Each structure stands twice: as C-alpha cells, then as structure tokens.
LUMDREN-814962 format. One record per residue (C-alpha): x, y, z. Coordinates in nm, 2 decimals. Layout:
<atoms>
<atom px="X" py="Y" pz="Z"/>
...
</atoms>
This chain:
<atoms>
<atom px="-5.75" py="-4.41" pz="-3.53"/>
<atom px="-5.81" py="-4.19" pz="-3.23"/>
<atom px="-5.44" py="-4.08" pz="-3.22"/>
<atom px="-5.45" py="-4.00" pz="-3.59"/>
<atom px="-5.77" py="-3.80" pz="-3.56"/>
<atom px="-5.66" py="-3.61" pz="-3.25"/>
<atom px="-5.31" py="-3.54" pz="-3.39"/>
<atom px="-5.44" py="-3.40" pz="-3.72"/>
<atom px="-5.72" py="-3.21" pz="-3.54"/>
<atom px="-5.46" py="-3.07" pz="-3.29"/>
<atom px="-5.25" py="-2.93" pz="-3.58"/>
<atom px="-5.55" py="-2.76" pz="-3.74"/>
<atom px="-5.67" py="-2.62" pz="-3.41"/>
<atom px="-5.31" py="-2.50" pz="-3.33"/>
<atom px="-5.31" py="-2.31" pz="-3.66"/>
<atom px="-5.63" py="-2.14" pz="-3.56"/>
<atom px="-5.50" py="-2.06" pz="-3.22"/>
<atom px="-5.21" py="-1.87" pz="-3.38"/>
<atom px="-5.48" py="-1.64" pz="-3.53"/>
<atom px="-5.65" py="-1.60" pz="-3.20"/>
<atom px="-5.33" py="-1.52" pz="-3.02"/>
<atom px="-5.23" py="-1.25" pz="-3.27"/>
<atom px="-5.57" py="-1.10" pz="-3.35"/>
<atom px="-5.79" py="-1.12" pz="-3.04"/>
<atom px="-5.58" py="-0.87" pz="-2.83"/>
<atom px="-5.58" py="-0.63" pz="-3.12"/>
<atom px="-5.96" py="-0.67" pz="-3.15"/>
<atom px="-5.93" py="-0.78" pz="-3.51"/>
<atom px="-6.17" py="-1.03" pz="-3.68"/>
<atom px="-6.07" py="-1.39" pz="-3.64"/>
<atom px="-6.22" py="-1.47" pz="-3.98"/>
<atom px="-6.15" py="-1.17" pz="-4.21"/>
<atom px="-5.92" py="-1.11" pz="-4.38"/>
<atom px="-5.77" py="-1.45" pz="-4.43"/>
<atom px="-5.42" py="-1.55" pz="-4.32"/>
<atom px="-5.16" py="-1.30" pz="-4.45"/>
<atom px="-4.81" py="-1.19" pz="-4.39"/>
<atom px="-4.80" py="-0.92" pz="-4.12"/>
<atom px="-4.50" py="-0.76" pz="-4.29"/>
<atom px="-4.61" py="-0.72" pz="-4.66"/>
<atom px="-4.98" py="-0.81" pz="-4.63"/>
<atom px="-4.96" py="-1.08" pz="-4.89"/>
<atom px="-5.23" py="-1.35" pz="-4.86"/>
<atom px="-5.09" py="-1.69" pz="-4.74"/>
<atom px="-5.15" py="-1.95" pz="-5.01"/>
<atom px="-5.34" py="-2.26" pz="-4.91"/>
<atom px="-5.03" py="-2.48" pz="-4.97"/>
<atom px="-4.83" py="-2.24" pz="-4.75"/>
<atom px="-5.08" py="-2.28" pz="-4.47"/>
<atom px="-5.01" py="-2.64" pz="-4.37"/>
<atom px="-4.94" py="-2.65" pz="-4.00"/>
<atom px="-4.57" py="-2.69" pz="-3.91"/>
<atom px="-4.48" py="-2.84" pz="-4.26"/>
<atom px="-4.52" py="-2.51" pz="-4.44"/>
<atom px="-4.30" py="-2.32" pz="-4.20"/>
<atom px="-4.03" py="-2.58" pz="-4.24"/>
<atom px="-4.06" py="-2.58" pz="-4.62"/>
<atom px="-4.04" py="-2.20" pz="-4.63"/>
<atom px="-3.75" py="-2.20" pz="-4.39"/>
<atom px="-3.94" py="-1.97" pz="-4.16"/>
<atom px="-3.98" py="-1.69" pz="-4.42"/>
<atom px="-4.26" py="-1.53" pz="-4.62"/>
<atom px="-4.27" py="-1.65" pz="-4.97"/>
<atom px="-4.34" py="-1.30" pz="-5.11"/>
<atom px="-4.12" py="-1.07" pz="-4.90"/>
<atom px="-3.88" py="-1.31" pz="-4.73"/>
<atom px="-3.96" py="-1.15" pz="-4.39"/>
<atom px="-3.89" py="-1.39" pz="-4.11"/>
<atom px="-4.19" py="-1.58" pz="-3.97"/>
<atom px="-4.16" py="-1.63" pz="-3.59"/>
<atom px="-4.09" py="-1.98" pz="-3.48"/>
<atom px="-4.38" py="-1.94" pz="-3.23"/>
<atom px="-4.62" py="-2.03" pz="-3.51"/>
<atom px="-4.51" py="-2.39" pz="-3.56"/>
<atom px="-4.44" py="-2.42" pz="-3.19"/>
<atom px="-4.81" py="-2.34" pz="-3.11"/>
<atom px="-4.92" py="-2.59" pz="-3.37"/>
<atom px="-4.69" py="-2.86" pz="-3.24"/>
<atom px="-4.77" py="-2.80" pz="-2.88"/>
<atom px="-5.14" py="-2.81" pz="-2.94"/>
<atom px="-5.10" py="-3.14" pz="-3.14"/>
<atom px="-4.89" py="-3.29" pz="-2.86"/>
<atom px="-5.15" py="-3.19" pz="-2.60"/>
<atom px="-5.43" py="-3.34" pz="-2.80"/>
<atom px="-5.24" py="-3.66" pz="-2.84"/>
<atom px="-5.16" py="-3.67" pz="-2.47"/>
<atom px="-5.54" py="-3.63" pz="-2.40"/>
<atom px="-5.61" py="-3.92" pz="-2.63"/>
<atom px="-5.36" py="-4.13" pz="-2.45"/>
<atom px="-5.49" py="-4.03" pz="-2.11"/>
<atom px="-5.86" py="-4.05" pz="-2.17"/>
<atom px="-5.90" py="-4.27" pz="-2.47"/>
<atom px="-6.23" py="-4.28" pz="-2.66"/>
<atom px="-6.44" py="-4.15" pz="-2.38"/>
<atom px="-6.66" py="-3.85" pz="-2.37"/>
<atom px="-6.43" py="-3.64" pz="-2.15"/>
<atom px="-6.16" py="-3.63" pz="-2.42"/>
<atom px="-6.35" py="-3.36" pz="-2.60"/>
<atom px="-6.36" py="-3.14" pz="-2.29"/>
<atom px="-5.99" py="-3.17" pz="-2.22"/>
<atom px="-5.90" py="-3.10" pz="-2.58"/>
<atom px="-6.11" py="-2.78" pz="-2.56"/>
<atom px="-5.96" py="-2.70" pz="-2.22"/>
<atom px="-5.60" py="-2.75" pz="-2.35"/>
<atom px="-5.67" py="-2.54" pz="-2.66"/>
<atom px="-5.79" py="-2.26" pz="-2.43"/>
<atom px="-5.48" py="-2.28" pz="-2.22"/>
<atom px="-5.26" py="-2.25" pz="-2.52"/>
<atom px="-5.44" py="-1.94" pz="-2.65"/>
<atom px="-5.44" py="-1.78" pz="-2.31"/>
<atom px="-5.07" py="-1.85" pz="-2.25"/>
<atom px="-4.97" py="-1.71" pz="-2.58"/>
<atom px="-5.16" py="-1.39" pz="-2.53"/>
<atom px="-5.03" py="-1.35" pz="-2.17"/>
<atom px="-4.67" py="-1.39" pz="-2.30"/>
<atom px="-4.72" py="-1.13" pz="-2.56"/>
<atom px="-4.94" py="-0.88" pz="-2.38"/>
<atom px="-4.95" py="-0.97" pz="-2.01"/>
<atom px="-5.32" py="-1.02" pz="-2.05"/>
<atom px="-5.56" py="-1.30" pz="-1.96"/>
<atom px="-5.86" py="-1.21" pz="-2.18"/>
<atom px="-6.21" py="-1.26" pz="-2.05"/>
<atom px="-6.31" py="-1.33" pz="-2.42"/>
<atom px="-6.14" py="-1.66" pz="-2.39"/>
<atom px="-6.18" py="-1.75" pz="-2.02"/>
<atom px="-6.56" py="-1.70" pz="-2.01"/>
<atom px="-6.64" py="-1.89" pz="-2.33"/>
<atom px="-6.40" py="-2.17" pz="-2.23"/>
<atom px="-6.57" py="-2.19" pz="-1.88"/>
<atom px="-6.91" py="-2.22" pz="-2.04"/>
<atom px="-6.80" py="-2.47" pz="-2.31"/>
<atom px="-6.61" py="-2.69" pz="-2.07"/>
<atom px="-6.89" py="-2.69" pz="-1.81"/>
<atom px="-7.13" py="-2.81" pz="-2.08"/>
<atom px="-6.88" py="-3.08" pz="-2.20"/>
<atom px="-6.82" py="-3.20" pz="-1.85"/>
<atom px="-7.19" py="-3.23" pz="-1.80"/>
<atom px="-7.21" py="-3.45" pz="-2.11"/>
<atom px="-6.92" py="-3.66" pz="-2.00"/>
<atom px="-7.07" py="-3.70" pz="-1.65"/>
<atom px="-7.40" py="-3.80" pz="-1.80"/>
<atom px="-7.21" py="-4.06" pz="-2.01"/>
<atom px="-7.04" py="-4.22" pz="-1.71"/>
<atom px="-7.32" py="-4.16" pz="-1.47"/>
<atom px="-7.09" py="-4.05" pz="-1.18"/>
<atom px="-7.26" py="-3.72" pz="-1.09"/>
<atom px="-7.03" py="-3.66" pz="-0.80"/>
<atom px="-6.77" py="-3.55" pz="-1.06"/>
<atom px="-6.97" py="-3.23" pz="-1.13"/>
<atom px="-6.98" py="-3.15" pz="-0.76"/>
<atom px="-6.60" py="-3.20" pz="-0.74"/>
<atom px="-6.56" py="-2.98" pz="-1.05"/>
<atom px="-6.76" py="-2.70" pz="-0.88"/>
<atom px="-6.56" py="-2.73" pz="-0.56"/>
<atom px="-6.24" py="-2.74" pz="-0.76"/>
<atom px="-6.33" py="-2.42" pz="-0.94"/>
<atom px="-6.41" py="-2.25" pz="-0.61"/>
<atom px="-6.08" py="-2.36" pz="-0.46"/>
<atom px="-5.88" py="-2.24" pz="-0.76"/>
<atom px="-6.06" py="-1.91" pz="-0.78"/>
<atom px="-6.05" py="-1.87" pz="-0.40"/>
<atom px="-5.68" py="-1.94" pz="-0.35"/>
<atom px="-5.57" py="-1.69" pz="-0.62"/>
<atom px="-5.83" py="-1.44" pz="-0.52"/>
<atom px="-5.68" py="-1.44" pz="-0.17"/>
<atom px="-5.33" py="-1.38" pz="-0.31"/>
<atom px="-5.47" py="-1.10" pz="-0.54"/>
<atom px="-5.64" py="-0.94" pz="-0.24"/>
<atom px="-5.32" py="-0.94" pz="-0.03"/>
<atom px="-5.09" py="-0.84" pz="-0.32"/>
<atom px="-5.30" py="-0.70" pz="-0.61"/>
<atom px="-4.99" py="-0.58" pz="-0.80"/>
<atom px="-4.83" py="-0.93" pz="-0.79"/>
<atom px="-5.14" py="-1.12" pz="-0.91"/>
<atom px="-5.37" py="-0.99" pz="-1.18"/>
<atom px="-5.74" py="-1.07" pz="-1.16"/>
<atom px="-5.72" py="-1.25" pz="-1.50"/>
<atom px="-5.51" py="-1.51" pz="-1.33"/>
<atom px="-5.77" py="-1.55" pz="-1.06"/>
<atom px="-6.04" py="-1.62" pz="-1.33"/>
<atom px="-5.81" py="-1.86" pz="-1.50"/>
<atom px="-5.75" py="-2.05" pz="-1.18"/>
<atom px="-6.12" py="-2.09" pz="-1.15"/>
<atom px="-6.14" py="-2.24" pz="-1.50"/>
<atom px="-5.85" py="-2.47" pz="-1.42"/>
<atom px="-6.00" py="-2.58" pz="-1.09"/>
<atom px="-6.32" py="-2.66" pz="-1.27"/>
<atom px="-6.16" py="-2.89" pz="-1.52"/>
<atom px="-5.90" py="-3.04" pz="-1.29"/>
<atom px="-6.14" py="-3.09" pz="-1.01"/>
<atom px="-6.36" py="-3.31" pz="-1.23"/>
<atom px="-6.08" py="-3.57" pz="-1.21"/>
<atom px="-6.07" py="-3.54" pz="-0.83"/>
<atom px="-6.05" py="-3.25" pz="-0.58"/>
<atom px="-5.70" py="-3.36" pz="-0.48"/>
<atom px="-5.59" py="-3.28" pz="-0.84"/>
<atom px="-5.65" py="-2.91" pz="-0.78"/>
<atom px="-5.36" py="-2.85" pz="-0.53"/>
<atom px="-5.14" py="-3.05" pz="-0.77"/>
<atom px="-5.22" py="-2.81" pz="-1.05"/>
<atom px="-5.17" py="-2.50" pz="-0.83"/>
<atom px="-4.86" py="-2.61" pz="-0.66"/>
<atom px="-4.70" py="-2.72" pz="-0.99"/>
<atom px="-4.79" py="-2.39" pz="-1.15"/>
<atom px="-4.65" py="-2.18" pz="-0.86"/>
<atom px="-4.33" py="-2.40" pz="-0.84"/>
<atom px="-4.27" py="-2.36" pz="-1.22"/>
<atom px="-4.32" py="-1.99" pz="-1.20"/>
<atom px="-4.09" py="-1.95" pz="-0.90"/>
<atom px="-3.81" py="-2.15" pz="-1.06"/>
<atom px="-3.85" py="-1.95" pz="-1.39"/>
<atom px="-3.84" py="-1.62" pz="-1.19"/>
<atom px="-3.53" py="-1.72" pz="-1.00"/>
<atom px="-3.35" py="-1.82" pz="-1.32"/>
<atom px="-3.44" py="-1.48" pz="-1.48"/>
<atom px="-3.31" py="-1.29" pz="-1.18"/>
<atom px="-2.99" py="-1.51" pz="-1.16"/>
<atom px="-2.91" py="-1.45" pz="-1.52"/>
<atom px="-2.98" py="-1.07" pz="-1.50"/>
<atom px="-3.27" py="-1.09" pz="-1.75"/>
<atom px="-3.52" py="-0.96" pz="-1.49"/>
<atom px="-3.54" py="-0.79" pz="-1.15"/>
<atom px="-3.76" py="-0.86" pz="-0.85"/>
<atom px="-4.02" py="-0.61" pz="-0.97"/>
<atom px="-4.02" py="-0.73" pz="-1.34"/>
<atom px="-4.36" py="-0.84" pz="-1.47"/>
<atom px="-4.36" py="-1.21" pz="-1.56"/>
<atom px="-4.67" py="-1.37" pz="-1.73"/>
<atom px="-4.81" py="-1.62" pz="-1.49"/>
<atom px="-5.08" py="-1.78" pz="-1.71"/>
<atom px="-4.83" py="-2.02" pz="-1.89"/>
<atom px="-4.72" py="-2.16" pz="-1.55"/>
<atom px="-5.08" py="-2.21" pz="-1.43"/>
<atom px="-5.15" py="-2.38" pz="-1.76"/>
<atom px="-4.85" py="-2.60" pz="-1.72"/>
<atom px="-4.96" py="-2.70" pz="-1.38"/>
<atom px="-5.31" py="-2.78" pz="-1.51"/>
<atom px="-5.17" py="-3.00" pz="-1.78"/>
<atom px="-4.95" py="-3.19" pz="-1.53"/>
<atom px="-5.25" py="-3.24" pz="-1.30"/>
<atom px="-5.48" py="-3.36" pz="-1.59"/>
<atom px="-5.23" py="-3.61" pz="-1.74"/>
<atom px="-5.04" py="-3.73" pz="-1.43"/>
<atom px="-5.24" py="-3.60" pz="-1.14"/>
<atom px="-5.38" py="-3.94" pz="-1.04"/>
<atom px="-5.03" py="-4.09" pz="-1.01"/>
<atom px="-4.90" py="-3.78" pz="-0.82"/>
<atom px="-5.19" py="-3.78" pz="-0.58"/>
<atom px="-5.14" py="-4.16" pz="-0.52"/>
<atom px="-4.78" py="-4.11" pz="-0.44"/>
<atom px="-4.86" py="-3.80" pz="-0.23"/>
<atom px="-5.10" py="-3.99" pz="-0.02"/>
<atom px="-4.85" py="-4.27" pz="0.03"/>
<atom px="-5.00" py="-4.54" pz="-0.19"/>
<atom px="-4.80" py="-4.85" pz="-0.27"/>
</atoms>
C-alpha cells in the first residue's frame, strides 16, 4: 500500500512541479489561471491532465491547436514518481519518508528551473529548508535519536561552507544559489549521518565534471559556457540519501 500511495502521490506532485517550474520564474500565480496550453491558451481538460498518461494519449500535442508539448512534462512527473517510490523503498513506513519526499520534490523543482533559467530560486530553497527542518524534527521525535538533528545542523553547515568557499574563490564559477542549495542538501543528507554529506557533494561534483567534459568534447560548450549545477548537486543528494549508507560502509572499509 505504501508503494501504491507514494507512486500515485508522486505523479500528482510531479504534475504540480511542472506548474512551479514554468510559472515561478515568470512570477505568475501557481493557482490561477488553471492549466492551459502555452501556445493557444486553451484550458487543459481534466481528462487531459492525467500525469504521463495524457501526454502519451495526446501523442505529445495540444488537443486544440496540435502544438507540441515538451517531453519534459511527463519526464518531471515520472522522475518525481520514481523518487517517491525510491523513498518508500529506502525508508518504509517511517516518519522520515515525508521529509525525503518533500526534499526530493524540492530538488526536482529547483533542478528544472536551473536548467531553464540558470537560477536557484530562494522562493523554493527557503520554504524547503523550513519545511524539511520541521519534518526532520518530527521524525527525530518519533525515533528518539536527537543526535540526528545535531548531525543535520552540522551537515547543513558543511554543505553551505564548502560551496561558499568555492564561491568566494571563484564567484563567477559558482552562484550563491548553489551555495544555499548545498546547505539545504547538507541538512537533509546529514540527518542520515555526517559522512553522507561528502558523498553527496563528491557525487554532485563528479557528475557535473563528467557532463562538462562531454559537452566540451562534443563541441556543444566551451570552457566558459554556463552549465546549471543544481541538477548535479540534486543527483548527488539523491545518491547519498538512497545509497549513502552502503557507499560510506564501503568507503570506510567495512566487510
């Protein structure tokens, strides 16, 4: 039941995240008007607003004007669903699953906006930090291990501090939005153990470096090209949350 619930809920939240990714950078209302085609302005019918399925049934086109609908929309819904299911598998029916679903949803929205606008919006980072702090407090109270909140605070400071140092040394190479995002990541990853924080940061930097090398090698970007970094930080955070314990165990030489 928990898989069924989190899967369906993930699809619904993913559909809402598409609205956030599109409208928030444009400073548009997230609730009004309702979903509509950006090409012709026609309202999306309820039966055309089913996550993933509607895009497939419409063959990726608007029912009214036949304008193409970007594949990003079902991808965001599917990725959010997959992350929620992964959280259910990792944490089970424990209080922290709510936090990590909220955390993953925030990472998806931030990554989508950074890809489109090279922007890590405070209007997502700050509310996400407040919400996840509260949810982690609730989860900590449920399991009674209050050391976890201290680890979360230390993790947040480490994440923020490492990227702040990079930003201070090379402000053009690292935006301050990424610094704030690293603090949010360190907070949530650190709750699982301080050693998970370097796993998240290292994985994110490694993924970003590999992607950058591929872009340069294929001639799609130069050394001075701007590449959104938030998706790679988000990927590192997800890896640390889902497999960090195994990685840390291997890293420290466990049997």
